[in-house]
C-alpha positions in Angstrom: 47.5 -14.7 52.7 50.2 -16.4 54.6 49.6 -19.6 52.7 49.6 -17.8 49.3 52.9 -16.1 50.3 54.3 -19.2 51.2 53.3 -21.0 48.1 54.9 -18.2 46.1 58.2 -18.5 48.0 58.2 -22.4 47.6 57.7 -21.7 43.8 60.5 -19.4 43.8 62.8 -21.7 45.6 62.1 -24.6 43.0 62.7 -22.4 40.0 66.1 -21.3 41.3 67.1 -25.0 41.9 65.8 -25.8 38.3 67.9 -22.9 36.9 70.8 -23.9 39.0 70.6 -27.5 37.7 70.5 -26.5 34.2 73.3 -24.1 34.3 71.3 -21.4 34.2 70.5 -19.4 31.0 72.5 -16.7 29.1 71.3 -13.2 28.0 71.0 -14.7 24.4 68.7 -17.4 25.6 65.4 -17.8 23.8 62.8 -16.0 26.1 59.3 -17.4 25.3 57.3 -14.8 27.3 58.2 -12.3 25.0 59.3 -10.2 28.0 62.9 -8.6 28.4 65.4 -10.8 30.3 65.5 -9.8 34.1 62.0 -8.3 34.0 58.8 -9.6 36.0 55.6 -9.9 33.8 52.6 -7.8 35.2 49.6 -9.6 36.0 46.2 -7.9 36.1 45.0 -7.1 39.6 42.5 -9.3 41.2 38.8 -8.0 41.4 37.3 -7.4 44.5 34.7 -9.9 45.5 31.6 -8.0 46.7 29.5 -10.1 49.3 25.9 -9.2 49.9 24.7 -9.6 53.5 21.1 -9.5 54.0 19.4 -8.9 57.5 16.3 -8.4 59.2 17.8 -7.8 62.7 17.5 -4.2 63.5 19.1 -4.4 66.8 22.5 -5.5 65.4 22.8 -3.5 62.5 25.4 -1.0 64.0 27.4 -3.8 65.4 27.4 -5.9 62.1 28.7 -2.7 60.3 31.6 -2.5 62.8 32.4 -6.2 62.5 31.9 -6.0 58.6 34.5 -3.1 58.6 36.9 -5.3 60.5 36.6 -8.2 58.4 37.0 -6.0 55.1 40.1 -4.5 56.5 41.5 -8.0 57.5 40.5 -9.5 54.2 41.8 -7.3 51.3 39.9 -8.5 48.0 36.6 -9.3 49.9 34.0 -6.6 50.4 31.0 -7.3 52.5 27.9 -5.0 52.2 25.1 -5.2 54.8 21.5 -4.7 53.7 18.8 -4.3 56.5 15.0 -4.5 55.7 12.4 -4.2 58.2 10.3 -6.8 56.7 12.9 -9.0 55.8 11.1 -12.3 55.4 8.9 -11.0 52.6 11.7 -8.9 51.0 13.7 -12.0 50.4 11.0 -13.3 48.7 11.3 -10.8 46.1 15.1 -11.2 45.9 14.9 -14.9 45.3 12.4 -14.3 42.5 14.3 -11.4 40.8 17.7 -12.8 41.2 19.1 -10.4 43.5 20.3 -12.9 45.8 22.2 -12.1 48.9 25.3 -14.2 49.6 24.7 -14.7 53.3 21.7 -14.0 55.2 19.7 -14.1 58.8 16.6 -14.8 57.1 16.0 -18.7 57.1 12.8 -20.1 56.2 11.5 -23.9 56.0 10.1 -23.6 52.5 13.4 -22.1 51.3 15.1 -25.0 52.7 12.9 -27.3 51.1 13.6 -25.4 47.9 17.2 -25.9 48.0 17.9 -22.1 48.5 20.6 -22.7 51.0 23.9 -24.1 51.2 24.5 -27.4 53.2 26.8 -26.5 56.0 26.5 -29.8 57.8 30.2 -30.6 57.3 31.7 -27.2 58.5 34.2 -27.5 61.3 32.5 -25.3 63.8 29.6 -27.7 64.9 31.7 -29.5 67.6 31.7 -25.9 69.2 27.9 -25.4 69.2 25.5 -26.3 72.0 24.0 -29.7 71.2 20.6 -28.3 71.9 21.1 -25.4 69.5 22.5 -27.9 66.8 19.3 -29.9 67.1 17.3 -26.9 66.7 19.5 -25.9 63.7 18.9 -29.2 62.1 16.2 -29.6 59.2 13.7 -32.1 60.5 13.0 -33.3 57.0 16.7 -34.0 55.7 18.6 -34.1 59.0 21.1 -31.6 57.7 22.1 -28.1 58.8 21.7 -25.3 56.5 22.1 -22.8 59.3 23.9 -21.9 62.3 22.9 -19.9 65.4 25.5 -17.9 67.2 23.4 -17.4 70.5 20.5 -18.6 72.7 17.7 -16.1 73.3 14.7 -16.1 75.6 11.4 -14.2 75.4 8.8 -13.6 77.9 7.2 -10.9 80.2 9.8 -8.3 81.2 8.5 -6.4 84.1 9.5 -3.4 86.5 10.6 -5.1 89.6 10.4 -1.7 91.7 6.6 -1.2 90.6 5.8 -5.0 91.2 7.4 -5.0 94.7 6.1 -1.9 95.7 2.4 -3.0 95.1 3.1 -6.3 96.8 2.5 -8.3 93.6 3.9 -11.8 92.8 5.0 -13.3 89.5 1.9 -14.3 87.5 1.9 -17.9 85.9 -1.8 -18.1 85.2 -4.0 -15.8 83.0 -6.4 -14.7 86.1 -3.2 -13.8 88.1 -1.5 -11.9 85.1 -4.8 -10.0 84.6 -5.2 -9.3 88.4 -1.6 -7.8 88.3 -2.4 -5.5 85.4 -5.5 -4.2 87.0 -3.9 -3.5 90.3 -1.2 -1.7 88.5 -3.9 0.5 86.5 -5.8 1.0 89.9 -2.9 2.0 92.0 -0.8 3.7 89.4 -3.0 5.3 86.9 0.0 7.2 85.2 1.5 3.8 84.5 0.5 1.8 81.4 0.2 -1.9 82.9 1.3 -3.7 79.5 2.8 -1.6 76.9 2.1 -2.9 73.2 4.2 -1.7 70.1 1.5 -2.4 67.7 3.1 -0.4 64.8 5.8 -2.8 64.5 3.7 -5.6 63.2 6.5 -8.2 64.4 5.9 -7.6 67.9 2.3 -8.6 67.6 3.4 -11.6 65.5 5.5 -12.7 68.3 2.4 -12.6 70.7 0.7 -15.1 68.4 3.9 -17.0 68.2 4.6 -17.3 72.0 1.2 -17.3 73.4 -1.0 -18.9 70.8 1.4 -21.2 69.3 2.9 -21.9 73.0 -0.1 -24.0 73.7 0.6 -26.1 70.7 4.4 -26.4 71.4 3.8 -27.4 74.8 1.2 -30.1 74.0 3.2 -31.6 71.2 6.7 -31.2 72.2 9.6 -29.6 70.4 10.0 -32.0 67.5 6.5 -33.1 67.0 5.3 -29.3 67.0 8.1 -28.4 64.5 6.9 -31.3 62.2 3.2 -30.2 62.6 4.0 -26.7 61.5 6.2 -27.6 58.9 3.8 -30.1 57.4 0.7 -28.0 58.3 -1.0 -30.9 60.1 -4.2 -29.0 60.8 -5.7 -31.7 63.0 -2.8 -31.0 65.5 -2.6 -27.1 65.0 -6.4 -26.8 65.6 -6.1 -23.0 64.3 -9.7 -22.5 63.4 -11.2 -24.5 66.6 -13.5 -22.7 68.9 -11.5 -22.4 72.1 -8.5 -23.5 70.2 -5.0 -21.7 70.4 -5.9 -18.9 68.0 -9.4 -18.2 69.4 -8.3 -18.2 72.8 -5.4 -15.7 72.0 -7.7 -13.3 70.4 -10.2 -13.6 73.5 -7.5 -12.8 75.9 -5.8 -9.8 73.9 -9.2 -8.4 73.4 -9.9 -8.8 77.3 -7.0 -6.7 77.8 -7.9 -4.0 75.5 -11.6 -3.8 76.8 -10.2 -3.4 80.4 -7.9 -0.6 79.4 -4.9 -2.7 80.5 -2.9 -2.0 77.4 -1.8 1.3 76.2 -4.7 3.2 74.3 -2.0 3.9 71.4 -1.2 0.3 70.7 -1.8 0.3 67.2 0.4 3.2 66.5 3.1 2.8 69.2 6.5 2.0 68.1 9.1 -0.5 69.3 11.0 2.6 70.1 8.1 3.9 71.9 7.6 0.7 73.9 11.6 0.6 75.0 11.3 4.4 76.2 8.1 3.8 78.2 9.5 0.7 80.0 13.0 1.8 80.6 11.6 5.2 82.0 9.0 3.7 84.5 5.9 4.7 82.4 5.2 1.2 81.6 5.1 -1.8 84.1 5.3 -4.6 81.6 6.3 -5.5 77.9 6.3 -8.9 75.8 9.7 -9.0 74.5 13.1 -10.9 74.1 16.5 -10.6 75.5 17.4 -8.6 72.4 15.9 -5.7 73.9 18.0 -5.5 77.1 20.8 -3.7 75.3 18.7 -1.0 74.2 16.9 -0.6 77.6 20.2 -0.1 79.2 21.3 2.5 76.7 18.3 4.6 77.6 18.5 4.2 81.4 21.7 2.3 82.5 20.4 2.1 86.4 17.3 0.3 85.0 19.1 -3.0 85.3 18.5 -3.2 88.7 14.9 -2.9 88.2 14.7 -5.4 85.4 12.5 -8.4 85.9 11.8 -11.5 83.6 9.2 -14.2 84.0 7.6 -16.8 81.5 4.4 -15.8 79.5 1.4 -16.9 81.7 -0.9 -19.9 80.4 -3.6 -18.5 78.5 -5.8 -21.5 78.2 -7.0 -23.6 81.4 -5.1 -26.8 81.8 -1.8 -25.4 79.8 1.3 -24.3 81.6 3.3 -20.9 81.3 5.9 -20.8 78.4 9.2 -19.3 77.7 11.0 -19.0 74.5 14.3 -20.7 74.7 15.7 -21.0 71.2 18.5 -20.5 68.7 19.0 -16.9 67.8 20.8 -14.8 65.1 20.7 -17.5 62.6 23.0 -17.3 59.3 22.8 -19.2 56.0 24.7 -19.1 52.8 22.5 -19.1 49.8 22.9 -21.9 47.5 23.0 -19.6 44.5 25.8 -17.3 45.8 28.4 -16.7 43.1 31.0 -16.5 46.1 30.4 -19.4 48.6 34.0 -19.8 49.7 34.1 -15.8 50.6 30.8 -16.2 52.2 32.1 -19.1 54.2 35.2 -17.0 55.3 33.0 -14.3 56.5 30.9 -16.7 58.5 34.0 -18.1 60.0 35.1 -14.8 60.9 31.7 -14.2 62.6 32.2 -17.4 64.6 35.6 -16.7 65.9 35.2 -16.5 69.8 36.6 -13.0 70.1 33.7 -11.8 67.7 31.0 -14.0 69.5 32.0 -12.7 72.8 31.6 -9.1 71.6 28.1 -10.0 69.7 26.8 -11.6 73.0 27.8 -8.8 75.2 26.4 -6.2 72.9 22.9 -8.1 72.3 22.9 -9.3 76.1 22.2 -12.6 75.0 24.1 -15.9 76.0 26.4 -17.5 73.5 25.6 -20.8 71.7 29.1 -21.8 71.4 30.8 -23.7 74.1 34.2 -21.9 73.8 32.7 -18.5 74.4 32.4 -16.7 77.8 30.6 -13.6 77.7 29.2 -11.3 80.3 26.0 -11.2 78.8 23.6 -9.4 81.0 22.0 -8.9 84.2 19.2 -11.3 83.9 21.2 -14.7 84.1 19.6 -15.8 87.4 15.9 -14.6 86.3 16.4 -16.2 83.0 17.3 -19.7 84.7 14.3 -19.3 87.1 12.0 -18.6 83.9 13.3 -21.8 82.5 12.5 -23.8 85.3 8.9 -22.4 85.8 7.9 -22.3 82.3 7.7 -24.9 79.6 10.6 -24.2 77.1 9.4 -23.6 73.4 11.3 -22.6 70.1 10.4 -20.3 67.3 7.7 -21.3 64.8 8.6 -22.8 61.6 5.9 -20.6 59.5 5.4 -20.9 55.7 7.6 -18.3 53.9 4.6 -16.6 52.6 3.2 -15.8 56.1 5.8 -14.2 58.1 5.7 -12.8 61.8 4.9 -9.5 60.0 2.2 -10.9 58.3 0.6 -12.3 61.4 1.2 -9.2 63.1 -0.8 -7.1 60.7 -3.7 -9.5 61.4 -3.4 -8.7 65.0 -3.6 -5.2 64.0 -6.8 -5.8 62.3 -8.1 -7.4 65.6 -7.2 -4.5 67.9 -8.9 -2.4 65.2 -12.1 -4.1 65.5 -12.1 -5.7 62.1 -13.4 -9.2 63.4 -16.8 -9.7 64.6 -15.6 -12.3 66.9 -12.5 -14.0 68.0 -13.5 -17.1 66.0 -13.7 -15.1 62.9 -10.1 -14.0 63.7 -8.9 -17.7 64.1 -10.7 -18.9 61.0 -9.0 -16.0 59.1 -6.0 -16.8 60.5 -6.1 -20.4 59.4 -7.0 -19.3 55.8 -4.0 -17.0 55.6 -1.7 -19.7 56.7 -3.0 -22.5 54.7 -2.8 -20.1 51.5 0.8 -19.4 52.3 1.5 -23.2 52.9 0.0 -24.2 49.8 1.6 -21.7 47.6 4.9 -23.4 48.4 3.6 -26.8 48.3 2.2 -27.3 44.8 
């Protein structure tokens, strides 16, 4: 706005100079505009640009509404509207197909990158401020360009109640046998406490179990770059989805072991994410599988719980492998290539990436910022997070086909827990079939 006002001021100064140089005009001079001398011609008010912001990140809906309100007030003429969908990865498919395309979104899928659905952000001015590792994860492995930017670094692993673990004299479990033994000890000595609470009704939480535990075997075996390429290109000889004792078969066996031994909650199929947070924060559950995004909500439920909050890597679920911990880019943003208002969308993105807004976001989400110029007091788990990073193999999120989201994978795990597969290998084969079908649908 300041530049616009300055431009108008300079134009006015130039006009005055021209009029003075020509000796001015009398009242009888012709007036080509048809307006009365000495009056200013009225112009039609500029139409408000409405930006659609589409997200699947439930934890930040309220905060984003606050930030959006701030942006709208500071930028008259632009109005951002947020839309949250629980199953955002699938909903965005419908939006792209129907033409109801958002301008900016947190939903970024490799298939849509391949299809040119997102704007190239490679030359935007914010990249020098981004952590090199996060920029690398934001880089498309095929084109070498950046179609997304992440504001934060996130981690996921096993959250545990330190008070319970210390009271029972248990140690951090890095192998499957150690992990299962700890859960059994909790069940035996604290029968009123759920050893591992699973929020199975919210299918994305189960999708994460596959993404971190099963895919974790693949990711540590191949390394970050090669694993991303294997998932993106569906290199079945490397993924080994349907192989006996492979990553998916092993995962299914392990989860069914816990269910059979009564080491997970009996209502694992109907318990919600909110149920999980409530049970864990109030001491009714000893462990959960989650990411740093859960911390803020846990401390809302029980502020003093930060003193009892522990964090460790996921145990290795297959002999010969190591424990893993998610260490990845989080809170990704992309601008759609078909946005009718790309410049306004960039302006909103630049607003979100302002240091003060990133600080607010990081401290709210309890997640470290991905920008080097942001210092944030992001939570009580800094030391434990660093310890987890050193004791577990660091893995990234999975580049899944757009037609097979984490919710889709989670729904298959629901079927597994409901006894709909005769054997773990049947589940593994069905998983590969679903993955292949989704991948082929976008690679015709």
